[in-house]
N, C-alpha and C positions, 0 to 999 in steps of 0.2 A: 089172318090179320089184314086189315085194309091197306091198300097200296100207299095211301097218304101217310098213315101211321108208321108203316115200315120205313118210308123215306125220312120222316121226322126222327125216328129213333136212330137210324143210320147216321144222319147228320149230327145228332147229339153225341153219339158214340165217337165219331171222328173228332168233334170239338173237344171232348174230354181228353182224348189221347194227345191232341196237340197242346192243350193247356198243361197237362202233366209234363210233356216234353219241354216246354218253355220254362216251366217252374223249376225244372231240374238244372237249368243253366249249364247246358253242355259246353265243353271247351271248343266251340266252333264260332265262326264269324257269320255275319249276315250274308256274305258271299255264297254260302252253301245253298242258299235258295236258288241260285242259278242252275246248278246241276239237278236240283229237285224238279224245277219246271221243265228242264231239258228232257228228263226221262218220264215224268208223269203226264205231260202234255206232248205226246209224241210216241216214241218207240215202245213205251211201256203201256200205252193205252190207245188213245185216238188223237189225231191232229186237232189243232185249234178249230179249223174250219168244220170238222166233224162234230166237235162239242157245240159249236154255235148252231149247227144244223139241228141238233137235238133240242136246243132251246128255242127253235123257231126262227133263227137268223140264217136264212138260206143264202149262201155266198154265190153259188152257181158259176158256170163258165170254167169249171175245173177239168183239165185233161191230164192224161198220164205224162205227156211231154212237157206241158207248161206248168203243171202243178197249181197250187193255190197262192195268189198274191198275199192273202192274209197269213198263211202259214210261212211263206218266204219272209215276210216282214217280221213276224214273231221270232223266227229262228235267227234271222240276221241281227235282231236287237239283242237276243241272248248272247250270241257270239261276240258282238261288239262290247257288251258289258263284261263278258268274261275276259276278253283281251284287255279291257281297261283295268280290271282287277289284277291281272298278271303284270301289266305295266307298272301299276302302283307297288306291286310286290317285287319289282325289279327282276323278273324272270328273264334270263338271258337265252336268246335263241341259239347262240353259239354253244352254250353249255348243254342245252337240250339236244342239239345235233351231236355233240361230242359224246354224250352218254346214251344216245339212242340212234345209232347209225343205221341199223337195218330198218327200224321203224321210219326214220326219215327217208330212206331210199324207197320204201314202200309208198309213202305219201307222195314223194316226188314222181315216182313212176306212174302213179294214178293220175297225177296232173298232166304228165306228158301224154298219157293214153287218151286224154280228152281230144287230142289232135286228130286221131283216126276214127273217132266216133261219127256215126251218121248224123248225130245231133250234137255237135260240139258245144253249142251254147247251153243246152240242157245238161250235158255232162259237166260243164264247168260249174254251173249252179249247184249241181249235186256234190261236186268235189268241195266246194266252199262249205256246204252243209256238213260233209264228212269231217272237215277241219274242226268243226265244233266239238267232236268227240275228244280229241286230245286237249283242246282248250279247256273243256269242262273237267277232264281228268286232272289237268294241272291245277285247276282251282282247288280240287280236293287234296291233291298231293302237297300243296303249299299252305294248307291249313295248319294250325298249331299242332294238332295231333291227327295223323292220317287215319289211324285205326278208329278213333272215336268219330272222326268226320264221316268215314264210310258207314259206320254203324248207324249214326244219327240219320244220314241221308236215306239209307234203305229202310230204316224204321219209319221215317216220315212218309216215304213212298208207300210202305205197307199200310199205314194208317188210312190212306185213301184208297189204294188199289184193291185191297182185300175185301173190306166191307162193301164197297160200291160194286165189286164183281158179284158178290153174293146177292146184293139187292137187285141187280139187273137180272141175274139168272132166275131168282125166285119170283120177283114181282114185276119185272119189265121184260118179258120174253122177246118183245120186238127189238130190244136193245142188247140183251144178254144171250140171245140164242140165234143161230143161223142153221141153214140146211146145206149140206154138202153138195157142191155142184155136180160131182161125179156120181155119188151113191144115193143122194137124197136123204141121207140120215141126218138127224138133228145133232147139232154141235153146240156145246156151251162155250161161249166166248167171254162172258163177263164184261169187264171194262175194256177189253181189247176188241179187235175186229175179226179175229179168228182164233181157233182153239190152240194153234201152235204158239201164237203170241201170248195168250193166257198161260200156256204151259211154261214158256221161258221166263215170264214174270215170276211164277211160283218157284221155279228152279233157283233163280238168283236171290229172291227174297228168302227162301228157305235155307239156302247155303249160307248167307250172311247171318241169319238168325242162329243157325246151329253153331257157326264159328263164334258168334258173340256169346252164346250160352256156355260154350266151353271155357271162355274167359271169365264169365260171371261165377262159375263154380269155384274159382280161386279167390273170390272176394271174401272179406270178413263176414262172419255170420251176423245177421241182423235184418231189420226191416227192409233196408235198401236192396239187399241181395234177394230176399224173398219176393218182394214186389216186382223186381226186374225179371226174375224167373217166371213169375206168374204172367206178366205181360208178354214175354217172349213165347211162353208156352201156349197162351191163348192165340197169339198171332200164328204160331206154327200149326195149330189145329185148323185154323181157317185156311192156311196155305195148303196143307195136305189135302183138305177136303176139296178145294178148288182144283188142285192138281189131279186128283182122282176124277173129278167131274169133267175136267177138260179131256180126259182120256187121250192124253198126248204122251206117247211112250218115250220119245227122245229126251225131253226135259226130266222125266222121272229117272231114266238111266243116268243122266248127267248129275242129278242131285245125289243119287245113291253113290255114284263113283266119287264125287267130290267129298261127300261125308266120310266115305271109307278111307280116302287118302288122308284127310285131316285127322281121323282117328288113328290111323296107322302111324303117321308121323309123330303123334303125341305119345306113343308107347315108350316107356322108359328104356327098353332094350334096343330101340331103333337108333342107329348111329347116323347122324346127319351127313357125315362125310361119305357114307356108302349109299346115298340116295340113288345115284346113277346105277349102281349094281342091282339095287332092289327093282328098279324100273326094267332093267334088262332081263332079270329073272322073271318078272311078271309078264313081259312080252313073250318070252320063250314058253312059259307054262301056258299062257293064254292061247298062243298059236297051236301048240300041241293039243291042248284040250279042245280047242275049237275045231281044228281040222281033223284030228284023229278020233275024238270021242263025241263029236257032234254037240259040244256044249253050246255053241252059238245058236244052233237051230233050236235047242231046248229053251234057251232064254227068250228067243224071238217068239216062240209059241206061248211061253208063259206070260208074255206081255200082250198076248192077244193079236199078234201079227203073224205074217207068213214070210216065206223066204224072199218074196218080191218086195218086202218092206212097204206093203200096201200100194203096190204098183210102181214104186219108185224105180226099180231096176229097168222097167220098160221106158220110163222117162229118161233115165241116164243114157240108155242105149241110143235113143232118138236124138238127144242133144249132143252126145259125143260125136255123132256123125253129121252134125249140122255144118253147112258150108260157111266156115269163117276162116280167118287167117290163124293157123294154129300157133304161130310164134307170138303174136301180140294180141290176139282176140279181136273183139268187135269194138273195143274202146271202153273207157271207164263208164260203168253203169249203162253201157250202150246196147247190150244184147236185147234187153226187153223193151225196145222202143220201135215204133213205126211198123212197117210191113212185117218185120221178123216176128214181133210179138203177136201180131194178128195171125200169122201163119202157124205159129206154135199153138195158139189158143183154138184154132180150127180143129186141131188134133186132140188137144186136152183143154177143154173150156175152163177158163178161170186160172190157168197155170201162169204164174208170174215169177217163179224161181226154180232153180234146178233141184232143190231139195238135197243138195250136197254142196257144202261150202267150197270144196276144192274144184269141183266141176264148174261151179258158178264163177270162181276166179279164172278158170281156164277160158270160159266163154267171153268174159269181159276183158281179161288182161293177157290171155294166151299162156303158153308154156313158160315164158319169161316171168310173167306175173306169178305163176305157181311157184317157181323156184325162189323168187324173192320172198313170197309168203312163207315158204318152208324155212328159209334162212331167218326170217323174223321170228318164227316160232322157236327155232333153236336158240337164238339170241335171248329170247324171253325166258327159256328154260335156264340158261346160264344165270340170268339175273335172279330168278326165283330161288335157285339153289344157293347162291351166295347170300341171299336175304335170310335164309334159315340160320345162318351164323351171326347175322347182325341183329335181326329182330324176328325171333322165331314165330311169334303169333302172326305177324304180317306175312312172313315168308311161307308159312304153312297154308294160309289162305291163297296166296298167289300160286303156289304149286298145285294145290287142289283144283283151283279154277282153271288153270292152264290146261290140265289134262282133261277136265270135263268139257272144256270148250273144243279141244281137238277132237274128242269123240263125238260130241254133239254135232259137229259140222259134217259128220259122215252121212247123216240123214236129213239135216236141215242146212240151209245156206245162211251163215251168219257173218261171213266176211263181206258185208255189204252195208249200204246205207239203211238208216231207220231200223237197226237191229240192236236192241238193248244188250244182248250178249257181246256184241262187238265193242260197245262203249265200255263195258266192264273189262274187256280184254285190254283196251288202251290203258285203263287204270292200273292193271297189274303188269303191263308190259313196259311202262314208262319208268325210267330212273331219273331222278332229279336230285342234285346235291343237297344233302341234309342241311348244310349251313345256310342254304338259301330259303329255307322253309319258314323262317321267322316272319310273322305277319307284322308289318309296320302299322302303328296306330292309325295313320291316315286311311289305311285300307279298310279297317273296321268302320270308320266314319263314313267313307265313301259307299261302302256296301249298305249301311243302314239308310243312307240317303236314297240309294237306288231302289230299295224295296219297302221302305216305310215312308219314305217320301220317294377130249378123250373120254369115252363113255363110261367104262367100268370104274375107273378111279375118280370119276366125276369131272374130269377136265374136258374142255372143249377147245377146238382151235380158237386162237385169240380173236379172229375175225368175227366169231359168233358171240363174243362176250360183250359186244357194244350194243 
């Protein structure tokens, strides 16, 4: 098929999907387009400056430390509009802090860690951008229906990211493929800039689609149910093909783990009050099977990897012994800047992350940052468990994603800026009072103007339940 015809058909397919979406009149406001652009033009694909470059508008003058002025302006505008929406929805900072103490402590500590970065101004700019993640998450959480809002958001993202990724890989190899810096092997990247980013796009889209399809199964029989299952099934086929093409093992494991947890929690005989006991049993069985029976090694080889996790263990050893302040690290987003980044890349060309979220946190925020991160994860677990009793479908997704995210960070670094998995983590980690989620009429109008114009028994220490 000619390149131009493939492009035309892809654009027509995307247009049909969006027309169908808008005709369905989902119970969402115009403000949902803010997080759409936040993930589709950025951590889920490419930055605005990179898209402009594709279309011949070369920005130039971009460095790792300074970034792109166009990108900075774009994200600043999105954050400002998001904060305007939250202001109109009367979101209270005090209530946010009161319901998300460890998340607030994490964000505050990241801000303080700007002070000992070698590039404090750069770190401050990156912290401001990080603040956009909870802002966009709150936009979703204050929509009329959180479940429908997340579903519509990810489906809209899938309408663009999946077909464009296939188009790039098949017909624009200069955009959809790269060659590995270390091995020289060809990598399929699709709409993203590397195979790992394409992989986590597919993981998150696939997880939400599976979660949504499980809910659609309970709809009344009819054309609506059939059409929705056909749509999601078709998107799921594209998603799985891209995940296979990306050949990225970590997102595949995360997707399988998340799907397994959602399926398990949906079994009739599973008792929600015993979730902590099930988790403890799974950890014990997994540890025994992995250490005693070599299960982990078998899984690693089945995924086409080796015990070094494709050289990651050598990277971890090198970075662990790097000369930084072990207590507080190199400063927020400060490790991969300046001479330190160049020294690391002399040893491993192209390396710009630790390929382990916990080690990445240690490098930037030190042991103190790791402890705060662990406390934040424990607090999030407490929220997810309680949500199972209030809103089972939403709680099931939150629980499944949390453990997928925890495991995913063992071989990839997602506790960091410009990482779509971290944005979704904020979404499942934030609690905000239900009584505040009613959307005022003026918000809808403003949005349209902006865009059309204790472990076993399940208990935890009280400090971790905030």
